[in-house]
DRENDO-1510 file (C-alpha; in Angstrom, 1 decimal, always signed):
<recs>
REC; n; res; u; v; w
REC; 1; MET; -1.7; +17.2; +19.2 .
REC; 2; SER; +2.1; +17.7; +17.9 .
REC; 3; HIS; +3.1; +16.9; +14.6 .
REC; 4; LEU; +6.0; +15.4; +13.4 .
REC; 5; ILE; +5.5; +16.6; +9.9 .
REC; 6; ASP; +6.6; +20.4; +9.8 .
REC; 7; THR; +5.3; +21.2; +5.8 .
REC; 8; MET; +4.3; +19.0; +3.3 .
REC; 9; ALA; +3.1; +19.1; -0.5 .
REC; 10; TYR; +1.3; +16.5; -2.8 .
REC; 11; THR; -0.1; +16.4; -6.4 .
REC; 12; GLY; -3.4; +14.2; -7.2 .
REC; 13; GLN; -5.2; +12.3; -4.5 .
REC; 14; THR; -5.3; +13.9; -0.3 .
REC; 15; PRO; -2.3; +11.1; +1.0 .
REC; 16; TRP; -3.7; +9.2; +3.0 .
REC; 17; HIS; -2.4; +10.4; +6.0 .
REC; 18; GLN; -4.7; +13.5; +5.1 .
REC; 19; LEU; -1.9; +15.8; +5.5 .
REC; 20; GLY; -0.1; +18.3; +3.6 .
REC; 21; HIS; -1.0; +21.3; +0.9 .
REC; 22; ALA; -2.3; +20.4; -2.4 .
REC; 23; LEU; -0.3; +21.5; -5.5 .
REC; 24; PRO; -1.5; +21.0; -9.5 .
REC; 25; LYS; +0.8; +18.6; -11.5 .
REC; 26; ARG; +3.8; +19.3; -13.1 .
REC; 27; GLN; +5.4; +21.6; -10.9 .
REC; 28; SER; +8.9; +22.9; -10.8 .
REC; 29; ILE; +11.3; +21.8; -8.5 .
REC; 30; ASP; +11.5; +25.2; -7.4 .
REC; 31; VAL; +7.4; +25.5; -6.9 .
REC; 32; TRP; +8.0; +21.8; -4.7 .
REC; 33; ALA; +10.6; +23.5; -2.8 .
REC; 34; GLN; +8.4; +26.2; -1.4 .
REC; 35; ALA; +5.1; +24.5; -1.3 .
REC; 36; ALA; +7.3; +21.2; +1.1 .
REC; 37; GLY; +8.8; +23.9; +3.1 .
REC; 38; MET; +12.5; +22.5; +1.5 .
REC; 39; HIS; +14.1; +25.9; +0.5 .
REC; 40; TRP; +16.1; +26.6; +3.5 .
REC; 41; GLN; +19.6; +25.5; +3.7 .
REC; 42; ILE; +21.6; +23.1; +6.7 .
REC; 43; GLN; +24.1; +25.2; +8.2 .
REC; 44; GLU; +27.1; +24.2; +10.1 .
REC; 45; THR; +29.0; +26.2; +12.7 .
REC; 46; PRO; +31.3; +25.2; +15.3 .
REC; 47; VAL; +30.4; +23.8; +19.1 .
REC; 48; ARG; +31.7; +26.6; +21.2 .
REC; 49; TYR; +31.6; +26.6; +24.9 .
REC; 50; LEU; +31.9; +29.2; +27.8 .
REC; 51; ALA; +35.2; +28.2; +29.8 .
REC; 52; THR; +34.9; +30.2; +33.4 .
REC; 53; GLU; +38.1; +31.4; +35.0 .
REC; 54; HIS; +37.3; +29.2; +38.3 .
REC; 55; GLY; +35.4; +26.3; +36.2 .
REC; 56; GLY; +32.2; +26.6; +38.9 .
REC; 57; ALA; +28.6; +26.6; +38.6 .
REC; 58; GLY; +28.1; +30.2; +39.5 .
REC; 59; ALA; +31.0; +31.2; +37.9 .
REC; 60; SER; +30.8; +35.0; +35.9 .
REC; 61; SER; +30.1; +34.5; +32.5 .
REC; 62; LEU; +31.5; +38.2; +31.7 .
REC; 63; TYR; +35.2; +36.7; +32.6 .
REC; 64; GLY; +34.5; +32.9; +31.0 .
REC; 65; GLU; +36.4; +32.3; +27.2 .
REC; 66; ALA; +34.8; +31.1; +24.4 .
REC; 67; LEU; +36.7; +28.0; +23.2 .
REC; 68; GLU; +35.7; +25.5; +20.6 .
REC; 69; PHE; +34.9; +21.8; +20.8 .
REC; 70; PRO; +36.7; +21.0; +17.4 .
REC; 71; GLU; +35.6; +17.3; +16.9 .
REC; 72; GLN; +31.8; +18.0; +16.1 .
REC; 73; LYS; +29.8; +21.0; +14.5 .
REC; 74; VAL; +26.5; +22.1; +15.2 .
REC; 75; LEU; +23.6; +21.9; +12.1 .
REC; 76; TYR; +20.8; +24.4; +12.2 .
REC; 77; ARG; +18.2; +25.8; +9.9 .
REC; 78; SER; +19.2; +28.9; +7.5 .
REC; 79; ASP; +15.7; +30.4; +7.6 .
REC; 80; THR; +14.9; +30.1; +11.4 .
REC; 81; GLN; +18.2; +29.7; +12.8 .
REC; 82; ALA; +16.1; +26.9; +14.8 .
REC; 83; PRO; +19.1; +24.0; +15.9 .
REC; 84; LEU; +18.9; +20.5; +13.7 .
REC; 85; SER; +21.6; +18.5; +15.9 .
REC; 86; VAL; +25.4; +18.1; +16.8 .
REC; 87; VAL; +27.1; +15.9; +14.8 .
REC; 88; SER; +30.5; +14.7; +13.7 .
REC; 89; GLN; +33.1; +16.7; +11.6 .
REC; 90; ARG; +33.2; +14.1; +8.8 .
REC; 91; TYR; +29.4; +14.5; +8.8 .
REC; 92; LYS; +28.5; +14.4; +4.9 .
REC; 93; VAL; +25.5; +17.0; +5.1 .
REC; 94; VAL; +22.5; +16.7; +2.2 .
REC; 95; GLN; +20.4; +19.6; +1.9 .
REC; 96; PRO; +16.6; +19.6; +1.4 .
REC; 97; ARG; +16.8; +21.1; -2.3 .
REC; 98; GLN; +19.5; +18.1; -3.2 .
REC; 99; VAL; +16.7; +15.4; -2.4 .
REC; 100; LEU; +14.5; +17.2; -5.0 .
REC; 101; GLU; +17.1; +18.1; -7.5 .
REC; 102; PHE; +17.3; +13.9; -7.4 .
REC; 103; TYR; +14.5; +13.8; -9.7 .
REC; 104; ARG; +14.8; +16.4; -12.1 .
REC; 105; ASP; +16.1; +14.6; -14.6 .
REC; 106; LEU; +13.8; +11.7; -14.1 .
REC; 107; SER; +11.0; +13.9; -14.3 .
REC; 108; GLU; +12.3; +15.7; -17.5 .
REC; 109; VAL; +13.5; +12.6; -19.4 .
REC; 110; ALA; +12.4; +9.4; -17.6 .
REC; 111; GLY; +8.9; +10.2; -17.2 .
REC; 112; PHE; +8.7; +10.2; -13.5 .
REC; 113; GLU; +6.2; +12.5; -11.6 .
REC; 114; LEU; +6.9; +13.6; -8.0 .
REC; 115; GLU; +3.8; +13.3; -5.4 .
REC; 116; THR; +5.2; +13.9; -2.0 .
REC; 117; ALA; +7.4; +15.6; -0.4 .
REC; 118; GLY; +7.7; +17.5; +3.1 .
REC; 119; VAL; +10.1; +18.0; +6.2 .
REC; 120; LEU; +9.8; +16.2; +9.1 .
REC; 121; LYS; +10.9; +16.5; +12.9 .
REC; 122; ALA; +11.4; +20.5; +12.4 .
REC; 123; GLY; +13.7; +19.6; +9.5 .
REC; 124; ARG; +15.5; +16.8; +10.9 .
REC; 125; ARG; +14.7; +14.3; +8.4 .
REC; 126; PHE; +12.9; +15.0; +4.6 .
REC; 127; TRP; +12.2; +13.3; +1.9 .
REC; 128; ALA; +10.5; +13.0; -1.7 .
REC; 129; LEU; +8.2; +10.7; -3.0 .
REC; 130; ALA; +7.6; +10.2; -7.2 .
REC; 131; ARG; +5.7; +8.0; -9.3 .
REC; 132; THR; +8.0; +5.8; -12.1 .
REC; 133; GLY; +5.3; +5.9; -14.3 .
REC; 134; LYS; +5.4; +2.0; -13.6 .
REC; 135; SER; +2.2; -0.1; -13.2 .
REC; 136; THR; +1.0; -3.2; -13.1 .
REC; 137; ALA; -2.3; -5.0; -12.9 .
REC; 138; LEU; -2.5; -8.3; -10.6 .
REC; 139; LYS; -6.1; -10.7; -11.1 .
REC; 140; GLY; -9.5; -9.2; -10.9 .
REC; 141; ASN; -7.5; -5.2; -11.8 .
REC; 142; ASP; -6.0; -5.4; -8.3 .
REC; 143; LEU; -3.5; -2.4; -9.7 .
REC; 144; VAL; -0.3; -1.9; -8.1 .
REC; 145; HIS; +2.2; +1.5; -9.2 .
REC; 146; GLY; +5.6; +2.3; -8.5 .
REC; 147; TYR; +7.2; +4.8; -6.7 .
REC; 148; LEU; +10.6; +5.9; -5.8 .
REC; 149; LEU; +10.5; +7.3; -2.0 .
REC; 150; LEU; +14.1; +9.2; -1.4 .
REC; 151; ALA; +15.0; +10.5; +1.8 .
REC; 152; THR; +17.1; +11.4; +4.3 .
REC; 153; SER; +18.2; +13.2; +7.9 .
REC; 154; CYS; +20.7; +15.7; +9.3 .
REC; 155; ASP; +20.9; +14.2; +12.7 .
REC; 156; GLY; +22.4; +10.6; +12.3 .
REC; 157; THR; +18.8; +8.9; +12.6 .
REC; 158; LEU; +18.6; +7.6; +9.3 .
REC; 159; ALA; +21.4; +7.1; +6.3 .
REC; 160; THR; +19.8; +8.6; +2.7 .
REC; 161; MET; +17.7; +5.9; +1.3 .
REC; 162; ALA; +16.7; +5.8; -2.5 .
REC; 163; ILE; +13.6; +3.3; -1.7 .
REC; 164; PRO; +11.7; +1.7; -4.4 .
REC; 165; THR; +8.1; +1.4; -3.4 .
REC; 166; SER; +5.4; -0.3; -4.6 .
REC; 167; VAL; +1.4; +1.1; -3.9 .
REC; 168; ARG; -1.6; -1.1; -4.2 .
REC; 169; VAL; -4.3; +1.7; -6.0 .
REC; 170; VAL; -7.2; +0.2; -3.8 .
REC; 171; CYS; -5.7; +0.6; -0.3 .
REC; 172; ASN; -3.0; +3.1; -1.1 .
REC; 173; ASN; -0.7; +0.5; +1.1 .
REC; 174; THR; +3.2; +1.6; +0.3 .
REC; 175; LEU; +5.5; -1.5; +0.3 .
REC; 176; ALA; +9.5; -1.5; -0.1 .
REC; 177; VAL; +10.6; -3.3; -3.3 .
REC; 178; ALA; +12.4; -6.4; -2.7 .
REC; 179; LEU; +14.7; -6.9; -5.8 .
REC; 180; GLN; +17.2; -9.7; -4.5 .
REC; 181; GLY; +15.7; -11.9; -2.9 .
REC; 182; ALA; +13.5; -12.1; +0.5 .
REC; 183; ASN; +15.8; -10.8; +2.8 .
REC; 184; GLN; +17.6; -7.2; +0.4 .
REC; 185; ALA; +14.9; -4.9; -0.2 .
REC; 186; GLY; +16.2; -2.7; -3.4 .
REC; 187; ALA; +16.8; -0.2; -1.2 .
REC; 188; VAL; +20.4; +2.0; -1.7 .
REC; 189; ARG; +21.3; +3.4; +1.6 .
REC; 190; VAL; +24.5; +6.3; +1.6 .
REC; 191; PRO; +25.9; +6.8; +5.4 .
REC; 192; HIS; +26.5; +10.5; +6.1 .
REC; 193; SER; +30.2; +9.4; +6.7 .
REC; 194; THR; +30.2; +9.4; +2.7 .
REC; 195; ARG; +29.2; +12.3; +0.1 .
REC; 196; PHE; +25.9; +11.8; -1.5 .
REC; 197; ASP; +26.4; +11.5; -5.0 .
REC; 198; ALA; +22.9; +11.2; -6.9 .
REC; 199; GLN; +24.3; +9.9; -9.8 .
REC; 200; ALA; +25.7; +6.7; -8.7 .
REC; 201; VAL; +22.6; +6.2; -6.6 .
REC; 202; LYS; +20.4; +6.1; -9.9 .
REC; 203; ARG; +23.3; +4.3; -11.7 .
REC; 204; GLN; +22.9; +1.9; -8.4 .
REC; 205; LEU; +19.2; +1.7; -8.6 .
REC; 206; GLY; +19.9; +0.5; -12.2 .
REC; 207; ILE; +16.1; +2.2; -12.3 .
REC; 208; ALA; +15.2; +1.3; -16.1 .
REC; 209; VAL; +16.6; -2.5; -15.9 .
REC; 210; GLY; +13.6; -4.5; -14.8 .
REC; 211; GLN; +13.4; -4.8; -11.7 .
REC; 212; TRP; +9.7; -3.7; -11.3 .
REC; 213; ASP; +9.0; -6.2; -13.5 .
REC; 214; SER; +10.7; -8.6; -11.4 .
REC; 215; PHE; +9.2; -7.6; -8.0 .
REC; 216; MET; +5.7; -8.0; -10.0 .
REC; 217; TYR; +6.6; -11.5; -10.8 .
REC; 218; ARG; +7.0; -12.3; -7.1 .
REC; 219; MET; +3.8; -10.2; -6.8 .
REC; 220; LYS; +1.7; -12.1; -8.9 .
REC; 221; THR; +3.1; -15.4; -7.7 .
REC; 222; LEU; +1.7; -14.6; -4.2 .
REC; 223; ALA; -1.4; -13.7; -5.9 .
REC; 224; GLU; -1.6; -17.2; -7.4 .
REC; 225; ARG; -0.7; -18.9; -3.9 .
REC; 226; LYS; -4.1; -20.2; -2.5 .
REC; 227; VAL; -3.3; -20.5; +1.6 .
REC; 228; LYS; -5.3; -22.7; +3.9 .
REC; 229; THR; -6.6; -21.6; +6.9 .
REC; 230; HIS; -3.6; -23.3; +9.3 .
REC; 231; GLU; -1.3; -21.6; +7.1 .
REC; 232; ALA; -2.9; -18.0; +7.3 .
REC; 233; MET; -2.7; -18.2; +11.5 .
REC; 234; ASN; +0.9; -19.5; +11.1 .
REC; 235; TYR; +2.1; -16.8; +9.0 .
REC; 236; LEU; +0.3; -13.7; +11.0 .
REC; 237; LEU; +1.6; -15.3; +14.3 .
REC; 238; LYS; +5.3; -15.4; +12.4 .
REC; 239; VAL; +4.7; -11.8; +11.7 .
REC; 240; ILE; +2.4; -10.1; +14.5 .
REC; 241; CYS; +3.7; -12.0; +17.3 .
REC; 242; GLN; +6.9; -13.6; +16.6 .
REC; 243; SER; +8.5; -10.0; +17.0 .
REC; 244; GLU; +12.3; -9.7; +16.5 .
REC; 245; GLN; +12.5; -6.1; +17.9 .
REC; 246; PRO; +12.1; -5.5; +21.6 .
REC; 247; GLY; +9.0; -2.8; +21.8 .
REC; 248; GLU; +7.1; -4.0; +19.4 .
REC; 249; GLY; +4.1; -5.2; +21.9 .
REC; 250; THR; +3.5; -8.1; +23.3 .
REC; 251; GLY; +0.7; -10.0; +24.8 .
REC; 252; LEU; -2.7; -7.7; +24.8 .
REC; 253; ALA; -1.4; -5.5; +21.9 .
REC; 254; ASN; -0.1; -8.6; +20.2 .
REC; 255; GLU; -3.7; -10.3; +20.3 .
REC; 256; ARG; -5.7; -7.0; +19.4 .
REC; 257; ALA; -3.1; -6.6; +16.2 .
REC; 258; LEU; -3.9; -10.7; +15.5 .
REC; 259; LYS; -7.3; -10.2; +15.5 .
REC; 260; LYS; -7.4; -6.9; +13.2 .
REC; 261; VAL; -5.2; -8.2; +10.7 .
REC; 262; GLN; -6.9; -11.2; +10.3 .
REC; 263; ALA; -10.4; -9.8; +10.6 .
REC; 264; LEU; -8.5; -7.5; +6.7 .
REC; 265; TYR; -7.9; -10.8; +5.3 .
REC; 266; GLU; -10.9; -12.0; +5.8 .
REC; 267; GLY; -13.3; -9.7; +4.1 .
REC; 268; HIS; -12.8; -6.9; +6.0 .
REC; 269; GLY; -9.9; -4.7; +4.5 .
REC; 270; ARG; -10.2; -2.9; +1.7 .
REC; 271; GLY; -9.9; -4.7; -1.9 .
REC; 272; ALA; -9.8; -8.0; +0.2 .
REC; 273; GLU; -12.8; -9.6; -1.8 .
REC; 274; LEU; -10.6; -8.8; -5.0 .
REC; 275; GLN; -9.2; -11.6; -6.9 .
REC; 276; ALA; -6.2; -11.3; -6.2 .
REC; 277; ALA; -6.3; -11.0; -2.9 .
REC; 278; LYS; -8.8; -13.8; -1.5 .
REC; 279; GLY; -7.8; -16.9; +0.1 .
REC; 280; THR; -4.0; -16.2; -1.5 .
REC; 281; ALA; -0.7; -15.0; +0.1 .
REC; 282; TRP; -0.9; -11.7; -1.7 .
REC; 283; GLY; -3.9; -11.0; +0.0 .
REC; 284; LEU; -2.0; -12.1; +3.7 .
REC; 285; LEU; +0.3; -9.6; +2.5 .
REC; 286; SER; -1.8; -6.5; +1.8 .
REC; 287; ALA; -3.9; -7.2; +5.3 .
REC; 288; ILE; -0.3; -6.6; +6.7 .
REC; 289; THR; +0.8; -3.8; +4.9 .
REC; 290; GLU; -3.0; -2.4; +5.6 .
REC; 291; TYR; -2.9; -2.7; +9.4 .
REC; 292; VAL; +0.7; -0.6; +9.3 .
REC; 293; ASP; -0.3; +2.3; +7.2 .
REC; 294; HIS; -4.0; +2.8; +8.2 .
REC; 295; GLU; -5.1; +0.7; +11.3 .
REC; 296; LYS; -2.1; -0.2; +13.7 .
REC; 297; GLN; -2.0; +2.6; +16.9 .
REC; 298; ALA; -0.5; +5.8; +16.7 .
REC; 299; ARG; +0.0; +9.2; +18.3 .
REC; 300; SER; -0.8; +11.0; +15.4 .
REC; 301; GLN; -0.6; +10.7; +11.3 .
REC; 302; ASP; +2.2; +11.7; +10.7 .
REC; 303; ASN; +3.7; +9.6; +13.3 .
REC; 304; ARG; +2.1; +6.6; +11.5 .
REC; 305; LEU; +4.0; +7.9; +8.4 .
REC; 306; ASP; +7.0; +8.3; +9.8 .
REC; 307; SER; +6.6; +4.5; +11.2 .
REC; 308; ALA; +5.2; +3.3; +8.1 .
REC; 309; TRP; +8.2; +4.5; +5.8 .
REC; 310; PHE; +11.4; +4.5; +8.3 .
REC; 311; GLY; +10.2; +2.8; +11.7 .
REC; 312; GLN; +9.1; +0.0; +13.5 .
REC; 313; GLY; +6.1; -0.5; +10.9 .
REC; 314; ALA; +8.5; -0.9; +7.8 .
REC; 315; ALA; +10.3; -3.1; +10.2 .
REC; 316; ILE; +6.7; -5.5; +10.2 .
REC; 317; LYS; +5.9; -5.0; +6.7 .
REC; 318; GLN; +9.7; -6.0; +5.5 .
REC; 319; ARG; +8.8; -9.4; +7.8 .
REC; 320; ALA; +5.4; -10.1; +6.4 .
REC; 321; LEU; +7.2; -9.5; +2.7 .
REC; 322; ASP; +10.1; -12.3; +4.0 .
REC; 323; HIS; +7.3; -14.8; +5.2 .
REC; 324; ALA; +5.1; -14.6; +2.3 .
REC; 325; LEU; +7.6; -15.3; -0.1 .
REC; 326; GLN; +8.8; -17.9; +1.6 .
REC; 327; LEU; +5.4; -19.4; +1.3 .
REC; 328; VAL; +6.0; -19.4; -2.7 .
REC; 329; ALA; +9.7; -20.9; -2.5 .
</recs>
């Protein structure tokens, strides 16, 4: 089966998707670039076409004239010359190396540590994930670490995004950190119509200004909120079955998903019996994130990763967080 992940490197524990090449801790940006397959550049060239004399399909290309289409350009890899996309001339490219360089001063000054980085979809999407050094324990030593994910694309499918992310250690579930209310995740998005300014993004994130504490305070309130049986079922129905996006599946698929998440919540999930999760709103949210990251049907593990971070899975987790916070509003 073909993979979405082209190349990837990680340090520490093997990622939950079991993909990538292991690196020792505290490696340089140069080492990361090589190991993660992010040492190449995105090159640009004009869109050209061959205009034949008669314009017919059978006209000889020997007499054609090479012309340019000035409104668009082709992006391609410098190492393989493989095409990546055709985009507008206004499109601002973010290089793979820039994604890694984003973390240089954060690693040297602020104590961040790169844990995974890599390339998806043959170079059309790439990311790096670093642990921030922030950690919080909920009741019963249910430990949650803070991370920062930076990801972008070069085919118009994804803006450059810096996403504060939490990882529940017991099951490696990921969840985007919501910092400003139920419907506003703390991500910073830079469209490709705008030049990527790493320092401006860091200022906008406000990395050192207590955002993690604010988020984890909300998670602690979820761990304190006991949930009755009918409340749990209503929550799961809202998150799993009342889809806001066409194509997430209905009928039998939703019924299977509902039963699976319910089982995870009721004691079969990793960490479901911990004090913070058993019978609480935090347990409901954790059951959803575990389902998306580990159990939801996917063509491959790297398809699962792509969905959990950027696609349908990320949308389900955001909806789960929104509805969980409504339980403690």
